[in-house]
N, C-alpha and C positions, 0 to 999 in steps of 0.2 A: 624705300617702300617695302622691299623684300625683307629687310631687317626688321621692320615694324611688324610685318605679318608673322615672321618667325617668333618674335617676342610674344605676340598675342597668343600664338599656338602653345608656346611653353607655359604661359600664364594660365591658359584655359585648362591644360593638363594638370598643372599644379593644383588649381582650384578643385577639380574633380577628385583628385587623389586626397586632398585635404578634407573634402566633404565626406568622402567614404571613410577615411580614418576616423573622423569625428563621430560619424554614425556608429562605427564599430565600437568606439570607446563608450558611447552612450549605451549601446546594447549590452556591453559587458557589465556596466554599472547596474542596469535593470535586471539582467539575467546572467549572473557570473558564470554559469555553466556553458554559455553559448560559445565561448572562445576556445574551449579546451578540446571538445570532441564533436562528433557529428550529431550528438544529442543535445538539443537546446531545451532546457527545462525552465519555463517561465510560469509554472503553475503556482496559484495562490500567492501572487505578488501584488494584488490590488491594482492591476493595470486597467486603464480606461480605453486603451487602443493597442493595436499590434505594434510593437516597437520597431523603429527603423534600424537599418544596418544588417538585416538578415541576408545571408549570402548563399551561394550555390553549394557550399560545403555541408550544409545542414541536411540531414536525411530524416530526422525525427524532431518535430516541434510540438512541445506541450504548452498550450496556453489555457489550460482548463482552470476553472475556479477563480476567475477574475471578474472584472466588471465591463468587459468589452461590449459595446452596443452596436458598432457598425464595422463592417469589413469593406475596405476601399479597394479599388482596382489595383493601386500601386503597392499595397501592403505586402503581397506575396510574390511580386513580380520577379524577384531575383532567385527565389528558392526553387530552381528548376529541377533539382535532384531530390526533392522532398518525397519520402515514402509514407510517412505517418504524420497526420495533422490532427491534434486533439484540441477541440474548442468547446468541449462540453462544460455545462454549468457556468455560463456567462449570462449577459443580458442582451445577447445579439438579437436585434429585431429587423435589421436590414443588411443585405449583402449585394454589392454591385454585381451586375450580371457577368462581368468578365473577371471577377476577383480570382477565380481558380484557373484562368486560361493557361498559365505557364506550368501547371502541375500535371503534366502528362505522365509522370512516373508515380503519382500518388496511388498508394494501395489501400490506405485506411483513412477515412474522414469521419470524425465524430463531432456532430453538431447537436447532440442531445441536450435536453434540459436548458433550452434557451427560450427566446420569445418570438420565434419566427411565425408570422401569421399566414405565410403561404410558402409553397415549395416551387421554385422556378426551374424549369428544364434547362435554362441557360447556364445555371451554376455548374451542371455536370457535363456540359457539352464537350469539353476537352479532357475529361478524366478517363482516358482510354484504358488505363491500367487499374482503375479502382476495383477492389475486391470486397471491401467491407464499408458499409455506409450506415451510420447511426443517426436517426432523425427523431427518435422518440422524445417525449417530454417537452414539446414546443406548444405553440398556440394555434396551429393551423386546424381548420375544420374539415378540410378535404385535400386532395392532391391535384385539384384543378380539373380541367375538362379533358386533358390528354395525359400521356405518360411522361413523368419527369425523368424516367430512368431508361429511355429508349436507346441512349448512346452508351450505356454501361454494359458492354458485351462480356466483360470479365467479372461481373458482380457475383460474389459468392455468398455474402450474408447481408441481410437488410433488416433494420429495426425501425418500425414505424409506430405512430400513434401517440395519443395523449388524452387528457381528460376531456378535451373539447372535440376530439376527432369523432365525426358523426356520419361521414359519407364516404363510400367507395364506389367509384363509377366504372363502367365498362371502358376499357382502354387505359386505365391507370397503370397497368403493369405490362403494357405492350413493350416488347423488346427483351423481356426477361424470360428465359426458357429453363435454365438450370440454376438452382440455388442450394447451397449446403444448409443454410439456416434462414428462416423467415420468421420474424417476430412481429405480431400485430397486437399493439396495446389499444384495445377498442372497448374499454369499459362502458362508454356511452355511444358506441356505434349503433345506429338505428336504421340506416339506409344502406342497403347493399344491392347493387344491380347484378342480377344473375349473369354469369359468364365473365365476371371481372377477372377471375383467376384462371380462366381457361387457357391463356397463352403460356402459363407456366407448366412445363412438361414433367419436371421432377423437382421435389424438395426433400432433402434428406431429413431435416428436422424443422418442424413448424410449431411455433409457440403462439397460441391465441389466448388473449385475456378479454373475453367478451361476456357480457351479462345476458344479452338477448339470445334466447334459444332459437328464435326464428332466423336471426342473422347467421348464427353459428351453423345451423342446418343448411342454409343456402351456400355458405362457404365450403362446407364439407362436400356438398353435391358437386361443386366445381372441381374438387381436388380428390375425387374418389380413387383415382389410379396414379396420383402423383406423389403423395406424401408417404415417406417410409416411417417416420417417427412423428406422431401427433401428440403434442403436449397441451393440455387444457388447464388454464389457470383461473382460479376464483370463479368458476362457473357454478351457479347454485342448481344442483339437481334435486330440487325440493318439491316441485309441483308435478304430481302424477300425470296431469293432462298434457304437459309439455313433452313428456317422454316419447310420445308417438312421433314427434318431430325429429327425434334423434334416431329413429329407425333407419334413416339413410346411412348412418354410421356403420351399420351391419354390412353394407355393400362396399365399404372402403377396403383397399388393399394394404392399409397400413400394417406394419409388422410390430410396432410398439406403440402403446397408448400410455400416456402419463397424466395423472390427475393430481394437480397441486393446489392446495388451499380450496378444495371443492367442498360443498355441503351436500351430504347424503342423508336420506331418511329411510325408515323401515318401509315406507310406501313406494320409494323409487328404486331401492337396491335391486329387487327382483328384475325389474325391467332393464336396468343397466347391465346386470349379469347376463341376461338373455341376449342383449345386443352384442356384447363382447364375445360371447360364445359363438355367435353366428358369423363373426368376421372371418373371411376365408383364409387370410394369411397372417393372422395375429399370432405372434410368438411370445411377446412380453407385455405384462401389465404392471404399471407402477403407480402407487398412491403415496403421496408425501404431504404431510401437514394438512390432512383432510379432517373433517368433522362428521361424525355419524350421530344423528339424532334418533335414538331408539335403543332397543335392547335385543334386536335380532328376531323379534316376532313379526316375520314378514306378513304383510296383509294379504298377499296372494302367493300361491305356490310358484317357486322358481321353475320355469319350464324352458328348457333349452337343450339342444343337441350338444352332447359333449364335444368341445373343440378338439379337433385332431391335430392342431398346430400349436396351441398355447403350451409353453413349457416353463416360462419364468414368471414368478409373481413376487413383487417387492412392495412391502407396506412399511412405511416409516412415520413415526409420530402421528399415528391415527388417534384422534381424540374421541373417546366414547364417554360421555358425561356420567353415565351410570353403568360403568363397565362391570361392576360386581353383579349387576342384574342381568348381564348379557347371557343369553342362552347358548347352548352348544351350536355347532355348525353342521348339524345333521342334514339340513336342507341343501347344503352345497357339497357335501362329502362326495357325492357321485361325480362331481365335475372336476375333481382335483387329482384323479388317479394318474394322469399322464404328466403332471408337473415334475420337472427334473431339478429345478432350483427355486427355493422359497426363502425369502428374507422378510422377517417381521421384527423390526427393531424399534425399541423405545415406544412400545404401544401398550404397556402394562399387562402383557400376557402372563398369567400365573398358572395356566394349565392348558395342555393340548389333549383333548379327549382321546382315549385309547382307540375308540372306533374310527376317529379321523386319522390317527397315526397309521392304522392298518389299511386305510384306503389309499394312502400316499405310496402306491406301489412302485412308482418310477423315480421317486425322490432320491437324488444323489447329493445335493448340497442343501443344508438347512442352517440359517442364521437366525437365532433367537436372542441375540445380545441385547443388553440394556433393558431387560424386562424384570419380571418378579417371580421367576421360577425358583422354587425351593426344592429341598431334597425329596419330600413326599410327592410333590406334584410331578417331579421329573420321573420318579419311579412309575407313576401312572401313565405318563406320556410315552415313555420308552418301554411300553409293555411288550409282552411276548407277541411277536408277529408284527410289531409296529416298525415303521420306517425300514422295510426289508432290504432296500437297495442303497441305504444311506452310506456315503463314503466320507463326507466332511460335515462336521457339526461345530457350530460356534455358540457357546453358552456363556461368553464373557459378560461381566457386569450384571450378574443376577444375584440371587439370594442363597446360593449353595454354601453349605458349611460343613458337610461331612464327606470327605474325599472317599472313604471306604464305601459309603452308600452310593455316591455318584458313580464310582467305577462299577459297582455291582449292577446298578440300573442300566448302565450303558453296555455292559458285557453281552446283553442280548442282541446288540447290533453287530451281526457277524461280518458285515462288509466295511465297517467303520475303519478308516485309515488315519484321518486327521481330526484332532479334538482340541478345541480352544476353550479352556475353562479359567482363563486369566481374570483377574480383578474380582474374584470371589473371596470369601473369608473362611479359609479352611483351618488355619492354625496348625496345631499338632496333627500329624498323620500317623496311621498305624503302620505296623511292620509288614503286613500282608494285605494286598488288595486284589480284587478280581477285575479284569479289563477285557475289552474286545481282543480276540486272538490275533488280529492282523494290524493292530494299532502301530503306526510308525511315527506320527507327528503329535507331540503333546506340548501344549502351552500352559504352564503353571505360574507365569510371572505375576507379581503383585497379588499373592494369595496368602500372605502372612505366615508362610511356612518357616519355622526356625531351624529345622533340620530335615534332611532327606533320608528316607529309609528304603528298604527293599519293596516298599509299596509301589515304587515306580516300575512300570512294566519293562521286561528284558527285551522286548521286540522293537524298541524305539530306534529310529534313525536320526530324529531331530528332537531335542529337548530344550525348552526355554524355561529357566527358573530364575530369571532376572528379578531384581528388586524384591528380594525375600529375606534379607538379613542373614544369609547363610554364612557360616564361619569355616566350613570345610565341604569337600566333595570327594566321596570315595566309593561311588556306586559302581557295580559290575554291570556294564552295558556293552556287550560284545559287538552289537551291530550299529552302535551310535556313530554318526558321521558329523553331526553339527551339535555344538553345545553352547548355550548362551547363559553366562553367569554374571552379566553386568549388574552394577549397583548392589553388590553384596558386601560382605566383610571378610573375604578370603585373604589370607596372608601368604599362602603358598599355592603353587600350581596344583591342579588335580593330579592324582597318580595316573601315569600313562598305561600301565599294565591292564587295569580293568576296562579301559576304553581303547583297545588297540587299533580300531579302524577310524579314529577321529581324523577328520580332514580340516575342519574349521572350528575355531573357538573364539568367543568374545568374552574377555574377562576384564573389561574396562571398568573404571570407577570402583575398584576394590582397594585393598591395602597391601598390595604386593610391594616389596622393596628389593628383592633379588631372587635368584634361584640358582641351583647348582647345575654343573655340567651334566650330571646324571639325569636330572629332571628334564632338561631340555632335549637331550639326546634320545630320551625314551619315545618322543613323539616323532617317529620316523616318517609317518605319512602326512604330517601336518603341512597344509598348503597356505592356510590363512590364520593369522593370530592377531587379534586386536587386544593389546594390553595397554591402551592409552589411559590417561588420567589415573595413574597409580602413583606410588611414592618410591620409585626405584632410586637406589643409592648411586650417586654419580662417582664413578671411579674408573680410571683407565684400565684397570685389570678386568672390570666387568665388561667394558666396551670391547676389549680385546677378545674376550671369550665369545661375545655375541658375533663378532666378525669371523671368528674361527668356525662357528657353527652355521655360517651362512648357507652352506650347501644343504643343510638339514631342512630349512624352511624356505620355500620359494619366495614368499612375500611375508613381510612382518608389518602389519598394518598399525600405524601410529606407534612405532616402537622407539622409546616410549615418549609420550607427549609431555610428561611432567615428572620431575624428580624432587626429592627432598631438597636438592640444591637449586631447584627451579631453573634448570637449563635443559632445553630439548636437545637430544642427541641426533634426532632425525625427524623428518616430517612424515605425516600420514601417507602411507603408500610407498615409502622408500624401501629399496632392497636392503637386506641386512648388511651385505658387503659394502654398501656405500656409506656406512657410518664411520666418520673420522672425528674423534674427539679433539677439541681445541684446548689451548692453554687455560681458557676460562673454565672448561669442564673438569680439568684435572687439578687445578690449583685455585679453586674458587675463593677461598678465604683471603688469600694474598691479593688476588686481582680485585676483589670487591673492596678491600681496604684502600688499595691504591686509587681506585676510581673515586671513592668517597673523598679522599684527601684532595684530589685534583678538582672535583666538583666544588668543594668548599673554597679552594683558592680562586677558581674562576669566578664564583659568586662574589667573593670579597673584592676582586679587581673590578668587576662590573659595577659594584656599589660605589667604589671610590671614583671611578671614571664618571659614572652618572652624576654623582654629587658635584664634581668639579665642573663639568660641562653642561649642567642644567638639563640632563636627559629627561627627567620627569616633566619639566616645563615643556620641552619639545613634544613629548608624547601627548600632553594635554592639548597643545596647539594643533597637533595632527588630528586628534579627535574633534576639535572645534572645526577644523577645515572640512572633515568628512561630514559633520552635521550641516555645515553651511552649504556644501556642494549638493546635498540631497534636495535642497529646496530650489524653486524657480529663481532665476537670476534677478528678477525684479517683480515686485508685487504689482498687481493691476492698480490703476489710478484710483479706482473706487475704494481700495482697501487702505490707502494712505490717509492716516488720521492726524498726523502731527507735522508741524513745520520742522521740528528738530528733536532728535534724541540726544540728551545731555549725558556725557560720560565724565564723571568726576570722582575724585577721592573723597571718602567720608570726612577726612580732615579739612576739606575745602567746602563742606556743606554750608557753613555759615554764609560765605560770600555768594555761593550759587543760589541758595534758597531764599535768602533775605535781600539780596541786592539784584542779581541778574534776573531771577524769575520775576520779581516785582516790576523791574524795568521793562521787560519784554512782554509779559502777559497783561500789563496794564497800558501798553502802548495803543495807539490808534492807527490802524486796526491792531488788535492784540495778536500775539504769536501763541501758537499751541505747542507747548513743550512737553516732552515725555521724560519723567523722572522715575528712577527705579523705586524710590521710597513710596511714591504716590500712585504710579500707574502700572506697576507690574501686577500680573494676575496672581492672587494668593493661591498657594497650593500647587502652582505650576512649576516645573523644573526651571531653575534660574537660567540655564543655558538656552532653553526654548524661549524664555522671556526676553533675553538679550537679542536673539535672532529676530523674533517677531517685532520687537520695538524698533530695531534698525530698519527692517523692511517696511514698516508702516510709517516711516519718517522720511521727509524730503531730504533732510540733511542730518549729519551726525556732528555734534558740537563737542569737541574735546577740550576740557579745562585742564591745562597742563600745569604741573607743579612738581616739586620734589616728592611730595606725597603721592602724586599720580603714578609715577614710575615705580613706586614701591608697592602699589596696591595690586593684589592678586586678581580681583574681578575687573579692574581697569585693563589688566593684561588680556583677559578673555575678550573684553569689548574691542580692544585693539585687534586681537586675532580675527574676529568676525569682520571688522571693518576692512582689514587687509584684503580679505577674499571677497567680501560682498560689495565694497564701495570703491576702494582705491583701484582695484583691477579694472572696473568698468567706467569709472568717472571720478577723477581726482577732485572735481569741484564739489562733490557730495560731502566732503569732510572739511570742517572749519576748525582751525586750531587757535585757541586762546591761551596765551601765556599769562598765568596769574602772577607769576614772579619770574625774575630772570632765571633762565636755565640753559646751560650749555648743551649743545647736541652731543658732546662727548660723554655727558653724564647719563645719557639714555643707554640702557643695556644694549649690547650688540645684537641680541636676538630680535630687537625691534628695528630691523634694518630698513623697512619701508618708511617707518616714522622718521628715522634719522635722515633718509634721503629726501623726504618731503620738506623737512625743516631746513635742509640745505639748498633746496631748489625753489621753494615757494615762499611767498610772504605770509605772515601770520599776524594776528592781532595781539598786542601787548596791553595789559591793564595798567593804565597810568595811575600813579599815586597822587598826582596833582589834580585838583578838582576841575580846573579850567580845561584840562585835556580830556576828561572823562566823557563830556558831551560828544566830542568828536569820536571817541571810542564806540559809544552806543550807536551813533549814526552809521559808522562803518559796519558794525556787527549786523544791524538791521538790513543794510543793503546786501550783505553777504547771504543772509537768511532768505531774502526775497529773490535772489538771482536764480 
C-alpha cells in the first residue's frame, strides 16, 4: 500500500510537470518572445483568448490588438510578478471579478479601446501597486454608483471616457487625492453632479475633451485650486452667450492652459483673452491645431487687466482661413509687454508689425520657425527699438534668401546671442555682413551655401554649417568652440590655426580619407571629434599614428566608422588608444580572397551533401510539419464532409477514377470521396488544400504503387498524414496495394509508412475477378469503421 501511494505521488508530479511543459511549449508557439526574456509580446497575433503557460517570470505582457473577448479568473493567476499588462484594442466585453487578484505588483494596466459596458470596482481591489490605468474607448456610459478606484492608493495617471460616456456622479472618484495626469474623454458628457471631483486635491496635468460648456464649467468649479496644467481639447468657443459660463476659469489657480483643436471666432476671442488675463497664477498659454474664424476685427473691445504672471505664449498650426485679410494685433499689443518666451510656429506668419515688436519689452526667446517671413518683412519686424531684450531667435524654415540683408536687419537686436536661420535658401553669400555685436551661436545648416566667406561673424562660439555642400573650411574664428560640418564634401580637416580654441567638431559624412600628423597635432584643445561615416584609408601606419596621438584628444567619437576597405577600427565613443588593428584591417585583399574561396568550397560541399541525402525533401517535410502543427489536431464533427480523402499517383488515375470511385460512390449507401482533381478549391494553395481535405475526411485512403512512391505530391500527402493521422489514430489511414510492392522499395524517409506496412494488414487489389468482390467488401467495412 505504501508503495502504491508513492507511485501515485510520483505519477501526479510527473503529470503536473508534463502539463506545465506542454503549456509552455504552446505559449512559445503562439508568442515566440515569451520564452526568452521577461517581456512577453503577443501583440497582433489574432488571439481569441489569453494563452496558457504564462509564468511568474514575466514582468511585461503585451496582448494588444488581438480578438480577446473574455478574461477568465485563471488566465493571469501565475503572473504574480507582472508590472505591465497591455490589453488595449481587443474585443473584451467581460472580465471575471477576480481576474487581476494575483497582480499585486502591477503598475500599468491598459484596457482602452475594448467593449466594456461597465467598470467594476472588484477588478482593481487587489492592484495595490497600480500607477497607470487606461480605460478610454470602451462602451460604458458611467462609472457606476460608487468609486471603482477607491483601492488604488498609488494611482498616478487615469484615462477615462468614450463616445457613450454621458454621466459622472458624486463619489465616482472617492479614494483619489493626487494624480499626475487625468484624461477625461467626454465628447458626449451631458450630466455632471457638482462635487464629483472635490475629493481630488491635486492634478498636475488634466486633459478634458468635452463639448458641453455647462459641464466643463461645473468641472472647473470643482478643480479651481487643484489643477496645475489644464488642457482643453476640441472645445468649441464659438457661441458668445456661453462665454459667461467660462468666467469661472478666471478664478482657477492653473499655471498653464492649453487649447488643442479648439474653434475660436472674432466674437469670442476678446472674452477668452479677458478670462485668461484675469487668472491669478497663469504663467503659460498654449494653442495647438486651433481654428480662428475671422480676420481679427473683434466685435467688442478687449478689456482686461494686464496679467502680471503670464510669461510664455505658444501658438502652433493656428488655422486662419483668410489669413491675408487678418488685421494687425494693435488691440492686444498692450497685453504682451511682460511675455518672455513666444513661439508662433507653422501659422503662416509673414509679418510682425513694428509697433508690436516694440511692445514686446521683456521678450527673451522668440520662435517664428516654419512660417512665411521674407527679407523685406523681417526688416520691418526687426525694426529700430523692436524686441529690445531678445536673446534667442529661431527663423528656420522661412522664406529668407539674402543673408546680407538678414544680418543687417537683425543687427539692431543688441542683446541677441543665439540665431537659428537654418533651412532657408541663401545660396551665394557676400564677403562682408553686419551682425548683432554679441552673437555667439549661429545655425546656417541646410541653407544652400556653396562656400563660406568672411560674412560669418568673428564673435561666434558655436557654428553649424552642416548639409551645405561645402568643399573647404578656412575661416578665421578666434572664439569658436564648437563646429558642425556634417554632410558636406570636405576632403581635409579644417586648418587649426584660424580656430585655436576649438573643443568639439563634427565632420561626419564627408569625404575624408586621411590626414597628416601636423593636421591632427594642431588641435591641441580638441576634446570631441566625430569623424564617422567617412572614407578613411585602412592602413596599419595610419592606425599607429592615431594611437600615437591618443594623448592629444581625450575622446575620438566614431573613429572612424567606415573606411574605403569597409572595416571599422573602433566603435563610436572608443578612446583613441584602444584602437588595435587586426590582420583583416592590414591585409584586407588577401583575407577577403581566402574567405571567398572557403565560402565557395563550403557551399559546394553543402550542395553535394544535400543532393545525396535528400536535404531539400527533408526541408519541405519540415515546412509541411510546421503547417500541420499550426492547425487544430482534429476538425469539429460538423466540418467533416467526406468519408475518405484519396491519395494516389496520377499514373493510377484510370483505376481510381473509373473503377474505385464508381464502385464506392454508387454503393448503397454511397461513400463520399475527396479527389484532388475534383474537390480541391481552385486558386487555393495546394498545401492548404491537402491539409483541409485530410482534416475534413474520416479516413485517408492511400492507393500504393510504384508510381505512388515516385510522386512528389503523394510525398506531401504522406507528410501531412504522418503528423495529422498516424500520430493520433492509426486506424484513420487505409492502405490499398494496387500492385505488389516490397516495403524495401519504399524510400527510407517514409519511415512511418514502412513501419505500418510491416506491422499492419493492408488490402491488395486482386487481378482475379472472383476475388474482387471480397476486396470491395473489406474496403467498405474499413471505410465504415
